[in-house]
Each structure stands twice: as structure tokens, then as C-alpha cells.
N, CA, C and O atoms as a GROMACS GRO file, in nm:
protein
  548
    1MET      N    1   2.708  -0.522  -1.560
    1MET     CA    2   2.666  -0.407  -1.482
    1MET      C    3   2.767  -0.294  -1.499
    1MET      O    4   2.886  -0.318  -1.522
    2THR      N    5   2.718  -0.174  -1.489
    2THR     CA    6   2.802  -0.057  -1.510
    2THR      C    7   2.859  -0.008  -1.378
    2THR      O    8   2.790  -0.001  -1.277
    3ASN      N    9   2.986   0.026  -1.380
    3ASN     CA   10   3.055   0.081  -1.264
    3ASN      C   11   3.143   0.195  -1.315
    3ASN      O   12   3.261   0.175  -1.342
    4ILE      N   13   3.085   0.314  -1.326
    4ILE     CA   14   3.157   0.431  -1.377
    4ILE      C   15   3.136   0.547  -1.280
    4ILE      O   16   3.024   0.575  -1.238
    5VAL      N   17   3.246   0.615  -1.246
    5VAL     CA   18   3.242   0.731  -1.159
    5VAL      C   19   3.313   0.845  -1.229
    5VAL      O   20   3.421   0.826  -1.286
    6VAL      N   21   3.253   0.964  -1.226
    6VAL     CA   22   3.316   1.084  -1.281
    6VAL      C   23   3.301   1.194  -1.177
    6VAL      O   24   3.190   1.229  -1.139
    7ILE      N   25   3.414   1.248  -1.131
    7ILE     CA   26   3.411   1.357  -1.034
    7ILE      C   27   3.510   1.465  -1.076
    7ILE      O   28   3.607   1.439  -1.147
    8THR      N   29   3.484   1.586  -1.030
    8THR     CA   30   3.574   1.699  -1.048
    8THR      C   31   3.593   1.763  -0.912
    8THR      O   32   3.496   1.792  -0.842
    9GLY      N   33   3.718   1.786  -0.876
    9GLY     CA   34   3.746   1.846  -0.746
    9GLY      C   35   3.892   1.883  -0.733
    9GLY      O   36   3.966   1.890  -0.831
   10ARG      N   37   3.932   1.906  -0.608
   10ARG     CA   38   4.069   1.947  -0.579
   10ARG      C   39   4.140   1.843  -0.494
   10ARG      O   40   4.080   1.782  -0.405
   11ILE      N   41   4.267   1.822  -0.523
   11ILE     CA   42   4.351   1.730  -0.447
   11ILE      C   43   4.375   1.791  -0.310
   11ILE      O   44   4.407   1.910  -0.299
   12THR      N   45   4.360   1.711  -0.203
   12THR     CA   46   4.365   1.766  -0.067
   12THR      C   47   4.504   1.773  -0.006
   12THR      O   48   4.523   1.845   0.092
   13LYS      N   49   4.601   1.700  -0.060
   13LYS     CA   50   4.738   1.708  -0.006
   13LYS      C   51   4.836   1.673  -0.116
   13LYS      O   52   4.798   1.618  -0.219
   14ASP      N   53   4.964   1.706  -0.094
   14ASP     CA   54   5.065   1.675  -0.194
   14ASP      C   55   5.072   1.526  -0.219
   14ASP      O   56   5.056   1.445  -0.128
   15LEU      N   57   5.096   1.491  -0.344
   15LEU     CA   58   5.096   1.351  -0.386
   15LEU      C   59   5.229   1.284  -0.354
   15LEU      O   60   5.334   1.348  -0.350
   16GLU      N   61   5.223   1.154  -0.330
   16GLU     CA   62   5.342   1.074  -0.305
   16GLU      C   63   5.338   0.953  -0.398
   16GLU      O   64   5.248   0.870  -0.390
   17LEU      N   65   5.437   0.946  -0.485
   17LEU     CA   66   5.446   0.835  -0.580
   17LEU      C   67   5.517   0.718  -0.513
   17LEU      O   68   5.626   0.735  -0.458
   18LYS      N   69   5.456   0.600  -0.518
   18LYS     CA   70   5.514   0.480  -0.457
   18LYS      C   71   5.531   0.373  -0.563
   18LYS      O   72   5.464   0.374  -0.666
   19GLN      N   73   5.621   0.280  -0.535
   19GLN     CA   74   5.644   0.168  -0.624
   19GLN      C   75   5.582   0.044  -0.563
   19GLN      O   76   5.610   0.010  -0.448
   20ALA      N   77   5.496  -0.025  -0.639
   20ALA     CA   78   5.434  -0.151  -0.595
   20ALA      C   79   5.471  -0.256  -0.698
   20ALA      O   80   5.404  -0.271  -0.801
   21GLY      N   81   5.578  -0.329  -0.671
   21GLY     CA   82   5.630  -0.423  -0.771
   21GLY      C   83   5.686  -0.345  -0.887
   21GLY      O   84   5.776  -0.263  -0.869
   22GLN      N   85   5.636  -0.370  -1.006
   22GLN     CA   86   5.681  -0.299  -1.127
   22GLN      C   87   5.593  -0.178  -1.160
   22GLN      O   88   5.616  -0.110  -1.260
   23THR      N   89   5.492  -0.152  -1.077
   23THR     CA   90   5.393  -0.048  -1.107
   23THR      C   91   5.406   0.069  -1.011
   23THR      O   92   5.425   0.051  -0.890
   24GLN      N   93   5.395   0.191  -1.064
   24GLN     CA   94   5.391   0.310  -0.981
   24GLN      C   95   5.247   0.335  -0.938
   24GLN      O   96   5.153   0.316  -1.015
   25VAL      N   97   5.232   0.378  -0.812
   25VAL     CA   98   5.100   0.398  -0.753
   25VAL      C   99   5.099   0.529  -0.675
   25VAL      O  100   5.198   0.564  -0.610
   26THR      N  101   4.989   0.601  -0.683
   26THR     CA  102   4.968   0.715  -0.594
   26THR      C  103   4.825   0.710  -0.540
   26THR      O  104   4.730   0.691  -0.616
   27ASN      N  105   4.813   0.728  -0.410
   27ASN     CA  106   4.684   0.735  -0.342
   27ASN      C  107   4.663   0.879  -0.297
   27ASN      O  108   4.755   0.941  -0.244
   28PHE      N  109   4.544   0.931  -0.317
   28PHE     CA  110   4.517   1.068  -0.274
   28PHE      C  111   4.369   1.084  -0.247
   28PHE      O  112   4.287   0.998  -0.279
   29SER      N  113   4.336   1.198  -0.188
   29SER     CA  114   4.198   1.231  -0.157
   29SER      C  115   4.158   1.355  -0.235
   29SER      O  116   4.240   1.445  -0.257
   30MET      N  117   4.032   1.358  -0.278
   30MET     CA  118   3.981   1.474  -0.350
   30MET      C  119   3.864   1.536  -0.275
   30MET      O  120   3.779   1.465  -0.221
   31ALA      N  121   3.861   1.668  -0.272
   31ALA     CA  122   3.748   1.741  -0.215
   31ALA      C  123   3.658   1.783  -0.331
   31ALA      O  124   3.702   1.848  -0.426
   32VAL      N  125   3.531   1.744  -0.322
   32VAL     CA  126   3.434   1.773  -0.427
   32VAL      C  127   3.319   1.851  -0.366
   32VAL      O  128   3.249   1.802  -0.278
   33ASP      N  129   3.299   1.974  -0.414
   33ASP     CA  130   3.193   2.060  -0.362
   33ASP      C  131   3.058   2.021  -0.422
   33ASP      O  132   3.049   1.982  -0.538
   34ASN      N  133   2.955   2.033  -0.340
   34ASN     CA  134   2.818   2.014  -0.387
   34ASN      C  135   2.776   2.145  -0.454
   34ASN      O  136   2.770   2.248  -0.388
   35PRO      N  137   2.745   2.143  -0.584
   35PRO     CA  138   2.712   2.268  -0.653
   35PRO      C  139   2.578   2.328  -0.610
   35PRO      O  140   2.549   2.444  -0.642
   36PHE      N  141   2.496   2.251  -0.540
   36PHE     CA  142   2.363   2.298  -0.503
   36PHE      C  143   2.352   2.340  -0.358
   36PHE      O  144   2.249   2.395  -0.317
   37LYS      N  145   2.456   2.315  -0.279
   37LYS     CA  146   2.450   2.348  -0.137
   37LYS      C  147   2.586   2.403  -0.093
   37LYS      O  148   2.687   2.334  -0.100
   38LYS      N  149   2.586   2.527  -0.048
   38LYS     CA  150   2.709   2.591  -0.006
   38LYS      C  151   2.765   2.522   0.119
   38LYS      O  152   2.689   2.475   0.204
   39ASP      N  153   2.895   2.517   0.129
   39ASP     CA  154   2.966   2.457   0.243
   39ASP      C  155   2.932   2.309   0.261
   39ASP      O  156   2.928   2.260   0.374
   40ASP      N  157   2.909   2.238   0.152
   40ASP     CA  158   2.885   2.094   0.156
   40ASP      C  159   2.988   2.027   0.065
   40ASP      O  160   2.972   2.025  -0.057
   41THR      N  161   3.092   1.974   0.125
   41THR     CA  162   3.202   1.912   0.051
   41THR      C  163   3.212   1.765   0.087
   41THR      O  164   3.202   1.728   0.203
   42SER      N  165   3.231   1.682  -0.014
   42SER     CA  166   3.254   1.539   0.006
   42SER      C  167   3.400   1.509  -0.026
   42SER      O  168   3.460   1.573  -0.112
   43PHE      N  169   3.456   1.411   0.043
   43PHE     CA  170   3.595   1.372   0.022
   43PHE      C  171   3.599   1.228  -0.027
   43PHE      O  172   3.537   1.139   0.033
   44PHE      N  173   3.672   1.205  -0.136
   44PHE     CA  174   3.680   1.073  -0.197
   44PHE      C  175   3.825   1.029  -0.207
   44PHE      O  176   3.912   1.107  -0.246
   45ASP      N  177   3.851   0.903  -0.172
   45ASP     CA  178   3.984   0.844  -0.188
   45ASP      C  179   3.997   0.793  -0.331
   45ASP      O  180   3.907   0.729  -0.384
   46VAL      N  181   4.112   0.824  -0.392
   46VAL     CA  182   4.137   0.787  -0.531
   46VAL      C  183   4.274   0.719  -0.538
   46VAL      O  184   4.366   0.757  -0.467
   47VAL      N  185   4.286   0.618  -0.624
   47VAL     CA  186   4.414   0.554  -0.649
   47VAL      C  187   4.439   0.553  -0.799
   47VAL      O  188   4.349   0.524  -0.878
   48ALA      N  189   4.563   0.586  -0.838
   48ALA     CA  190   4.602   0.586  -0.979
   48ALA      C  191   4.728   0.501  -0.994
   48ALA      O  192   4.812   0.496  -0.904
   49PHE      N  193   4.739   0.435  -1.108
   49PHE     CA  194   4.850   0.344  -1.133
   49PHE      C  195   4.926   0.384  -1.259
   49PHE      O  196   4.875   0.455  -1.345
   50GLY      N  197   5.051   0.337  -1.267
   50GLY     CA  198   5.131   0.348  -1.389
   50GLY      C  199   5.157   0.490  -1.432
   50GLY      O  200   5.188   0.577  -1.351
   51LYS      N  201   5.144   0.513  -1.563
   51LYS     CA  202   5.172   0.644  -1.621
   51LYS      C  203   5.079   0.751  -1.565
   51LYS      O  204   5.119   0.866  -1.548
   52THR      N  205   4.955   0.714  -1.536
   52THR     CA  206   4.861   0.810  -1.477
   52THR      C  207   4.913   0.860  -1.343
   52THR      O  208   4.907   0.980  -1.316
   53ALA      N  209   4.963   0.769  -1.259
   53ALA     CA  210   5.018   0.807  -1.129
   53ALA      C  211   5.140   0.897  -1.146
   53ALA      O  212   5.157   0.995  -1.074
   54GLU      N  213   5.225   0.863  -1.243
   54GLU     CA  214   5.346   0.942  -1.267
   54GLU      C  215   5.311   1.084  -1.314
   54GLU      O  216   5.370   1.181  -1.266
   55LEU      N  217   5.218   1.096  -1.407
   55LEU     CA  218   5.177   1.227  -1.457
   55LEU      C  219   5.112   1.312  -1.348
   55LEU      O  220   5.138   1.432  -1.337
   56LEU      N  221   5.028   1.249  -1.266
   56LEU     CA  222   4.968   1.322  -1.154
   56LEU      C  223   5.075   1.377  -1.062
   56LEU      O  224   5.070   1.493  -1.021
   57ASN      N  225   5.174   1.294  -1.029
   57ASN     CA  226   5.281   1.334  -0.939
   57ASN      C  227   5.363   1.449  -0.998
   57ASN      O  228   5.405   1.538  -0.926
   58ASN      N  229   5.385   1.446  -1.130
   58ASN     CA  230   5.467   1.548  -1.195
   58ASN      C  231   5.396   1.681  -1.213
   58ASN      O  232   5.459   1.787  -1.205
   59TYR      N  233   5.265   1.678  -1.238
   59TYR     CA  234   5.195   1.799  -1.278
   59TYR      C  235   5.090   1.850  -1.179
   59TYR      O  236   5.033   1.957  -1.200
   60CYS      N  237   5.063   1.775  -1.074
   60CYS     CA  238   4.960   1.817  -0.979
   60CYS      C  239   5.013   1.813  -0.836
   60CYS      O  240   5.113   1.747  -0.808
   61GLY      N  241   4.947   1.884  -0.750
   61GLY     CA  242   4.980   1.887  -0.608
   61GLY      C  243   4.858   1.928  -0.529
   61GLY      O  244   4.747   1.934  -0.581
   62LYS      N  245   4.881   1.957  -0.403
   62LYS     CA  246   4.772   2.000  -0.316
   62LYS      C  247   4.701   2.121  -0.378
   62LYS      O  248   4.765   2.219  -0.415
   63GLY      N  249   4.569   2.113  -0.387
   63GLY     CA  250   4.489   2.222  -0.440
   63GLY      C  251   4.466   2.217  -0.590
   63GLY      O  252   4.383   2.292  -0.641
   64SER      N  253   4.536   2.130  -0.661
   64SER     CA  254   4.516   2.119  -0.806
   64SER      C  255   4.375   2.070  -0.836
   64SER      O  256   4.325   1.977  -0.772
   65LYS      N  257   4.313   2.132  -0.935
   65LYS     CA  258   4.179   2.090  -0.976
   65LYS      C  259   4.192   1.989  -1.089
   65LYS      O  260   4.257   2.016  -1.190
   66ILE      N  261   4.129   1.873  -1.071
   66ILE     CA  262   4.134   1.768  -1.172
   66ILE      C  263   3.997   1.703  -1.187
   66ILE      O  264   3.912   1.712  -1.099
   67GLY      N  265   3.979   1.640  -1.299
   67GLY     CA  266   3.863   1.556  -1.323
   67GLY      C  267   3.910   1.412  -1.324
   67GLY      O  268   4.015   1.381  -1.380
   68VAL      N  269   3.833   1.324  -1.264
   68VAL     CA  270   3.869   1.182  -1.257
   68VAL      C  271   3.754   1.099  -1.311
   68VAL      O  272   3.639   1.116  -1.271
   69GLU      N  273   3.787   1.009  -1.401
   69GLU     CA  274   3.692   0.908  -1.446
   69GLU      C  275   3.749   0.773  -1.406
   69GLU      O  276   3.866   0.744  -1.431
   70GLY      N  277   3.667   0.691  -1.342
   70GLY     CA  278   3.717   0.562  -1.297
   70GLY      C  279   3.606   0.470  -1.253
   70GLY      O  280   3.490   0.487  -1.290
   71THR      N  281   3.644   0.373  -1.172
   71THR     CA  282   3.548   0.275  -1.120
   71THR      C  283   3.558   0.271  -0.968
   71THR      O  284   3.663   0.299  -0.911
   72LEU      N  285   3.448   0.236  -0.904
   72LEU     CA  286   3.448   0.217  -0.759
   72LEU      C  287   3.503   0.079  -0.728
   72LEU      O  288   3.470  -0.019  -0.795
   73LYS      N  289   3.587   0.072  -0.624
   73LYS     CA  290   3.643  -0.055  -0.579
   73LYS      C  291   3.629  -0.062  -0.429
   73LYS      O  292   3.673   0.027  -0.357
   74GLN      N  293   3.567  -0.169  -0.381
   74GLN     CA  294   3.550  -0.190  -0.237
   74GLN      C  295   3.653  -0.292  -0.191
   74GLN      O  296   3.662  -0.402  -0.246
   75ASP      N  297   3.730  -0.256  -0.088
   75ASP     CA  298   3.825  -0.348  -0.027
   75ASP      C  299   3.775  -0.382   0.112
   75ASP      O  300   3.746  -0.292   0.192
   76ARG      N  301   3.765  -0.509   0.141
   76ARG     CA  302   3.724  -0.556   0.274
   76ARG      C  303   3.843  -0.622   0.341
   76ARG      O  304   3.919  -0.695   0.277
   77PHE      N  305   3.858  -0.594   0.471
   77PHE     CA  306   3.970  -0.651   0.544
   77PHE      C  307   3.937  -0.657   0.693
   77PHE      O  308   3.838  -0.600   0.738
   78THR      N  309   4.022  -0.725   0.767
   78THR     CA  310   4.009  -0.734   0.912
   78THR      C  311   4.124  -0.655   0.973
   78THR      O  312   4.240  -0.680   0.941
   79ASP      N  313   4.092  -0.560   1.062
   79ASP     CA  314   4.197  -0.478   1.123
   79ASP      C  315   4.268  -0.554   1.234
   79ASP      O  316   4.237  -0.670   1.261
   80LYS      N  317   4.364  -0.489   1.299
   80LYS     CA  318   4.446  -0.552   1.404
   80LYS      C  319   4.364  -0.598   1.523
   80LYS      O  320   4.402  -0.693   1.592
   81GLU      N  321   4.251  -0.532   1.547
   81GLU     CA  322   4.164  -0.569   1.660
   81GLU      C  323   4.064  -0.677   1.622
   81GLU      O  324   3.983  -0.718   1.705
   82GLY      N  325   4.068  -0.724   1.499
   82GLY     CA  326   3.976  -0.829   1.455
   82GLY      C  327   3.843  -0.779   1.403
   82GLY      O  328   3.752  -0.859   1.380
   83ASN      N  329   3.830  -0.649   1.384
   83ASN     CA  330   3.705  -0.591   1.331
   83ASN      C  331   3.705  -0.595   1.178
   83ASN      O  332   3.806  -0.567   1.114
   84ASN      N  333   3.590  -0.631   1.122
   84ASN     CA  334   3.576  -0.628   0.976
   84ASN      C  335   3.560  -0.483   0.930
   84ASN      O  336   3.480  -0.408   0.984
   85ARG      N  337   3.638  -0.446   0.830
   85ARG     CA  338   3.637  -0.308   0.777
   85ARG      C  339   3.613  -0.311   0.627
   85ARG      O  340   3.634  -0.412   0.560
   86SER      N  341   3.567  -0.198   0.577
   86SER     CA  342   3.544  -0.183   0.434
   86SER      C  343   3.587  -0.043   0.392
   86SER      O  344   3.556   0.055   0.460
   87VAL      N  345   3.657  -0.034   0.281
   87VAL     CA  346   3.701   0.094   0.227
   87VAL      C  347   3.660   0.098   0.080
   87VAL      O  348   3.682   0.003   0.005
   88VAL      N  349   3.600   0.210   0.039
   88VAL     CA  350   3.562   0.228  -0.101
   88VAL      C  351   3.652   0.335  -0.161
   88VAL      O  352   3.666   0.444  -0.106
   89ARG      N  353   3.714   0.302  -0.274
   89ARG     CA  354   3.805   0.394  -0.343
   89ARG      C  355   3.761   0.406  -0.489
   89ARG      O  356   3.687   0.324  -0.541
   90ILE      N  357   3.809   0.512  -0.551
   90ILE     CA  358   3.793   0.527  -0.695
   90ILE      C  359   3.924   0.487  -0.761
   90ILE      O  360   4.028   0.545  -0.732
   91ASN      N  361   3.920   0.388  -0.848
   91ASN     CA  362   4.036   0.351  -0.930
   91ASN      C  363   4.032   0.438  -1.054
   91ASN      O  364   3.944   0.423  -1.139
   92ALA      N  365   4.128   0.530  -1.064
   92ALA     CA  366   4.129   0.627  -1.174
   92ALA      C  367   4.171   0.560  -1.305
   92ALA      O  368   4.277   0.499  -1.313
   93ASN      N  369   4.087   0.571  -1.406
   93ASN     CA  370   4.120   0.523  -1.540
   93ASN      C  371   4.163   0.637  -1.630
   93ASN      O  372   4.242   0.618  -1.723
   94ARG      N  373   4.111   0.757  -1.601
   94ARG     CA  374   4.139   0.874  -1.684
   94ARG      C  375   4.140   0.997  -1.596
   94ARG      O  376   4.054   1.014  -1.509
   95ILE      N  377   4.238   1.084  -1.618
   95ILE     CA  378   4.252   1.209  -1.542
   95ILE      C  379   4.251   1.326  -1.640
   95ILE      O  380   4.314   1.320  -1.745
   96GLU      N  381   4.180   1.432  -1.603
   96GLU     CA  382   4.183   1.555  -1.680
   96GLU      C  383   4.241   1.664  -1.591
   96GLU      O  384   4.189   1.692  -1.484
   97PHE      N  385   4.350   1.726  -1.637
   97PHE     CA  386   4.414   1.832  -1.561
   97PHE      C  387   4.341   1.963  -1.589
   97PHE      O  388   4.337   2.010  -1.703
   98MET      N  389   4.284   2.022  -1.485
   98MET     CA  390   4.209   2.146  -1.501
   98MET      C  391   4.292   2.267  -1.460
   98MET      O  392   4.260   2.380  -1.498
   99ASP      N  393   4.394   2.246  -1.384
   99ASP     CA  394   4.500   2.343  -1.359
   99ASP      C  395   4.622   2.262  -1.317
   99ASP      O  396   4.615   2.140  -1.310
  100SER      N  397   4.732   2.328  -1.289
  100SER     CA  398   4.855   2.254  -1.262
  100SER      C  399   4.912   2.287  -1.126
  100SER      O  400   4.864   2.375  -1.055
  101LYS      N  401   5.018   2.214  -1.091
  101LYS     CA  402   5.086   2.233  -0.964
  101LYS      C  403   5.129   2.378  -0.951
  101LYS      O  404   5.188   2.434  -1.043
  102GLY      N  405   5.100   2.438  -0.837
  102GLY     CA  406   5.143   2.575  -0.811
  102GLY      C  407   5.045   2.681  -0.859
  102GLY      O  408   5.063   2.798  -0.827
  103SER      N  409   4.942   2.644  -0.934
  103SER     CA  410   4.845   2.744  -0.976
  103SER      C  411   4.737   2.756  -0.870
  103SER      O  412   4.723   2.670  -0.784
  104ASN      N  413   4.660   2.864  -0.879
  104ASN     CA  414   4.551   2.881  -0.784
  104ASN      C  415   4.425   2.922  -0.858
  104ASN      O  416   4.425   2.934  -0.980
  105GLN      N  417   4.318   2.944  -0.785
  105GLN     CA  418   4.189   2.971  -0.846
  105GLN      C  419   4.188   3.099  -0.928
  105GLN      O  420   4.115   3.108  -1.026
  106THR      N  421   4.267   3.198  -0.891
  106THR     CA  422   4.266   3.324  -0.966
  106THR      C  423   4.325   3.306  -1.104
  106THR      O  424   4.298   3.388  -1.193
  107ASN      N  425   4.405   3.203  -1.125
  107ASN     CA  426   4.461   3.179  -1.258
  107ASN      C  427   4.356   3.132  -1.356
  107ASN      O  428   4.379   3.138  -1.477
  108ASN      N  429   4.243   3.085  -1.311
  108ASN     CA  430   4.139   3.037  -1.401
  108ASN      C  431   4.066   3.151  -1.471
  108ASN      O  432   4.013   3.132  -1.580
  109GLN      N  433   4.060   3.268  -1.410
  109GLN     CA  434   3.984   3.378  -1.468
  109GLN      C  435   4.041   3.427  -1.600
  109GLN      O  436   3.963   3.450  -1.693
  110PRO      N  437   4.173   3.445  -1.616
  110PRO     CA  438   4.223   3.489  -1.746
  110PRO      C  439   4.193   3.388  -1.856
  110PRO      O  440   4.173   3.429  -1.971
  111GLN      N  441   4.188   3.260  -1.826
  111GLN     CA  442   4.155   3.160  -1.926
  111GLN      C  443   4.013   3.182  -1.977
  111GLN      O  444   3.989   3.170  -2.097
  112GLN      N  445   3.921   3.213  -1.889
  112GLN     CA  446   3.784   3.238  -1.931
  112GLN      C  447   3.777   3.364  -2.016
  112GLN      O  448   3.706   3.367  -2.116
  113GLN      N  449   3.850   3.466  -1.976
  113GLN     CA  450   3.847   3.591  -2.051
  113GLN      C  451   3.904   3.574  -2.190
  113GLN      O  452   3.852   3.631  -2.286
  114SER      N  453   4.012   3.495  -2.203
  114SER     CA  454   4.069   3.474  -2.335
  114SER      C  455   3.971   3.399  -2.424
  114SER      O  456   3.967   3.424  -2.545
  115GLY      N  457   3.892   3.309  -2.368
  115GLY     CA  458   3.790   3.239  -2.444
  115GLY      C  459   3.679   3.333  -2.487
  115GLY      O  460   3.620   3.314  -2.594
  116GLN      N  461   3.650   3.435  -2.407
  116GLN     CA  462   3.544   3.529  -2.440
  116GLN      C  463   3.585   3.621  -2.554
  116GLN      O  464   3.499   3.667  -2.628
  117THR      N  465   3.714   3.649  -2.569
  117THR     CA  466   3.757   3.737  -2.676
  117THR      C  467   3.740   3.672  -2.812
  117THR      O  468   3.734   3.743  -2.912
  118GLN      N  469   3.732   3.541  -2.818
  118GLN     CA  470   3.716   3.470  -2.944
  118GLN      C  471   3.569   3.443  -2.975
  118GLN      O  472   3.540   3.367  -3.067
  119SER      N  473   3.478   3.502  -2.902
  119SER     CA  474   3.336   3.471  -2.918
  119SER      C  475   3.266   3.563  -3.018
  119SER      O  476   3.144   3.574  -3.014
  120GLY      N  477   3.339   3.628  -3.107
  120GLY     CA  478   3.278   3.717  -3.203
  120GLY      C  479   3.178   3.649  -3.294
  120GLY      O  480   3.081   3.712  -3.336
  121ASN      N  481   3.197   3.524  -3.326
  121ASN     CA  482   3.106   3.449  -3.413
  121ASN      C  483   3.008   3.365  -3.334
  121ASN      O  484   2.939   3.282  -3.393
  122ASN      N  485   2.999   3.383  -3.205
  122ASN     CA  486   2.912   3.302  -3.120
  122ASN      C  487   2.772   3.362  -3.119
  122ASN      O  488   2.754   3.472  -3.067
  123PRO      N  489   2.672   3.293  -3.176
  123PRO     CA  490   2.536   3.348  -3.178
  123PRO      C  491   2.471   3.355  -3.041
  123PRO      O  492   2.370   3.423  -3.023
  124PHE      N  493   2.528   3.286  -2.943
  124PHE     CA  494   2.471   3.286  -2.809
  124PHE      C  495   2.535   3.390  -2.718
  124PHE      O  496   2.499   3.402  -2.602
  125ASP      N  497   2.630   3.465  -2.771
  125ASP     CA  498   2.698   3.566  -2.692
  125ASP      C  499   2.618   3.696  -2.698
  125ASP      O  500   2.640   3.780  -2.785
  126ASN      N  501   2.525   3.710  -2.603
  126ASN     CA  502   2.442   3.830  -2.601
  126ASN      C  503   2.490   3.932  -2.499
  126ASN      O  504   2.426   4.035  -2.480
  127GLY      N  505   2.602   3.906  -2.435
  127GLY     CA  506   2.658   4.002  -2.342
  127GLY      C  507   2.591   4.005  -2.206
  127GLY      O  508   2.624   4.092  -2.125
  128ALA      N  509   2.498   3.914  -2.180
  128ALA     CA  510   2.430   3.912  -2.050
  128ALA      C  511   2.528   3.868  -1.943
  128ALA      O  512   2.593   3.765  -1.955
  129ASP      N  513   2.536   3.947  -1.838
  129ASP     CA  514   2.624   3.914  -1.725
  129ASP      C  515   2.539   3.855  -1.614
  129ASP      O  516   2.463   3.927  -1.548
  130ILE      N  517   2.551   3.726  -1.592
  130ILE     CA  518   2.471   3.656  -1.491
  130ILE      C  519   2.564   3.606  -1.383
  130ILE      O  520   2.659   3.532  -1.411
  131SER      N  521   2.538   3.645  -1.260
  131SER     CA  522   2.620   3.596  -1.149
  131SER      C  523   2.547   3.481  -1.080
  131SER      O  524   2.426   3.467  -1.092
  132ASN      N  525   2.623   3.401  -1.007
  132ASN     CA  526   2.564   3.288  -0.935
  132ASN      C  527   2.464   3.334  -0.828
  132ASN      O  528   2.375   3.259  -0.790
  133ASP      N  529   2.480   3.458  -0.780
  133ASP     CA  530   2.391   3.508  -0.675
  133ASP      C  531   2.249   3.532  -0.726
  133ASP      O  532   2.154   3.532  -0.648
  134THR      N  533   2.233   3.552  -0.857
  134THR     CA  534   2.100   3.579  -0.911
  134THR      C  535   2.026   3.453  -0.954
  134THR      O  536   1.908   3.461  -0.990
  135LEU      N  537   2.091   3.340  -0.952
  135LEU     CA  538   2.025   3.215  -0.990
  135LEU      C  539   1.933   3.167  -0.878
  135LEU      O  540   1.965   3.185  -0.761
  136PRO      N  541   1.819   3.107  -0.911
  136PRO     CA  542   1.721   3.067  -0.809
  136PRO      C  543   1.759   2.940  -0.733
  136PRO      O  544   1.684   2.899  -0.645
  137PHE      N  545   1.870   2.878  -0.764
  137PHE     CA  546   1.909   2.754  -0.695
  137PHE      C  547   2.050   2.760  -0.649
  137PHE      O  548   2.099   2.664  -0.588
   0.00000   0.00000   0.00000
């Protein structure tokens, strides 16, 4: 059976790298916006291990935009009061850095513009300016 998750979003708080035996671990939460409904955000718990955790800690922080590919993992346990609990997390297998620690959303615009200057040979570059407000969805 297939268990693959791919999400893109922003880290909700600064990362903390921890040591678990011989392995480095970081747990964090990601905010993922629904592209079809304004003001609809989902929050997902993510865990990364080893070099992935170390790189995340070094290059990302609160607000960093990243892509995560991983698997869903359900942990079941009994809390202090004797209640059965369940937590679902994403175990990160692959991370894509979409911006870095200390950057903000306005830094993404110059990257798009620099890509547009190289579009001289692009047959699909018709110069049409389409904003999200004019789309029917």
C-alpha cells in the first residue's frame, strides 16, 4: 500500500534540534493554506531525522516556506489519565527549501522577475498579466 504525503507551507515556530540516541531529531508544525478557500489553513506536525533535521535547523526558521515529502505515521498511546490517544505526524523523507531563515514573502518577488527576464525564447510568454482576483475559482 502507498503512504506518501507531499505538502508545501510555512514553519510555524523556530526549530529546536534534539538528540535522540545517535540521531538528531526536530519536530515542528507547518501551516498549509487551502488554495481554493481564503482564510482556510491546516496545521500539520512534521518530524525530521538525521541530516535532514540538521539542515532544517541550520537554514530554516519560523515563517520559512518549505516543501515536505514523507509518510504519515500514527502513534497511539495512553496519557497520564488513562485515556487512549492518537497522534498523526508526517515523517519527512525529503525537504525542499523554498526560502531561507530570515527571508520573507517580499523576497520571492525578485526571484520571479529574474525568471521572467530570461523568457525571451519562451513561446508561451504572451505578456498577459493575470491576477488571482480575475480567476473564477
